[in-house]
N, C-alpha and C positions, 0 to 999 in steps of 0.2 A: 453305449449305455452310459448314462450320466454317473458321475462320481457320487456314489451313495454308500459311503462307509465312513467309519470313524464315529465321532460323537454326534448323536442326534437326540431328539426328544421323543419319548413314547407318551402319547396322550391316550388316556382311557376315559371313555364317556359311559357312565352308568345310567341307564334309563329303563323304563318298563316297556314290555311288548305292546301294550295298548296305547302308548304315547303317540300323539299325532302332530304333524305339522301341516296345517290346512286339512285336506282330506286324505293325505298320504301317511302311512306309518312313519314315525319320526326316523327310525333307523334307515328306511329306504331313502327318505329325503336327505339325510346326512350323507349316505353313500353317493347319491347323485351329485350332491354338492362337492364332495371330495374328488370325484371323477372330473367334474367340470373345472375345478381349480387345479387339476394336473398333479394331484398327489400320486405317489408311487404305488400306494395300495392301502387298503383298510380291511379289517376283518370284524364281522359281527359274531359274537359268541352268545349262545343262549344258555342261561342258567337253569338248573333243575329246581332250585329253591333259593329264596332270599327274602329280605325285607329292607325297607328304606326308612325315610324320615318319619313316616306315620306308624312304624312298627307293625305293619300288616304283613303277615306271613303268606308268601306266594309259593306254591309247589306244583310239580307236575304229576303228583300222585293221582291215580284214577279216581279215588273217592272224593278228592277235592280238586278237580281239574281247574286250573287257573287260566284265565285268558290274559293275564298280565305277568308273565314270567320275566325275570330280570334279563336284560341284555347288556353286554359290554361291547363297545365299538373301540377297536384299537387302531391307532394310526402312528406310524413312525415317520418323522419329517424333521426338517431344520426348525429351530426356534423361530426364525424369521417367518417361515411359511405358516407355522401354526399361529403366531401372533397376528399375522395378517388375516387369517381365517376366523379368529376368535370372535370378533363382533357378530358375524353371521351365525356362527354356531350358537352363541349366547341368545341371539334373536329367535332361533329355531326351537330352543328348549324352553319348556314351561317349568320343569323341575329337573331333578337328577343331580348327578355329581360328576365333576371332571377332575381327574388327577393327571399330573405330569411327572415324569422322572427322566433323568439323563441316562441314556443307554449307549453302548458302544456297538455299532453295527460291524460285524466281522465277515458277513457273507450276504451278498445280494445277487440273486440270479433270476433270470427269466428262463423257463424251461426250453424255450426256442433258441436261446443264445448259444453260440458255440463255446463261449468262455464265461466264467463267473468272475465277478470282481471280488477279490479277497482283500481284507484289511491286513496290512503287514503288522506283525506283533511288535 
């Protein structure tokens, strides 16, 4: 298992469920890109409510079922790997928000591995 602990960057990409890249949902296109580029993993989180730059409220309530719920895609990687990927991510996105923050990875495991890599305190 590669050395994947210590200081890394957490990137969060905020988009809408209806955002597309070509004919594909943007979140799927981004996940496919991260797999192709060899990222360790990515997670897509679906929000129950939110609003963005246009202040339009999107919710999953039955009376106002939205087809554009907020999504957050989270990726943890080295700064260098994210910097290299950023031009393509930028090209794929029509709108949205991207944030980054420094995080300390203390545990990274694959459920099939016999051992976990732990960060020494």
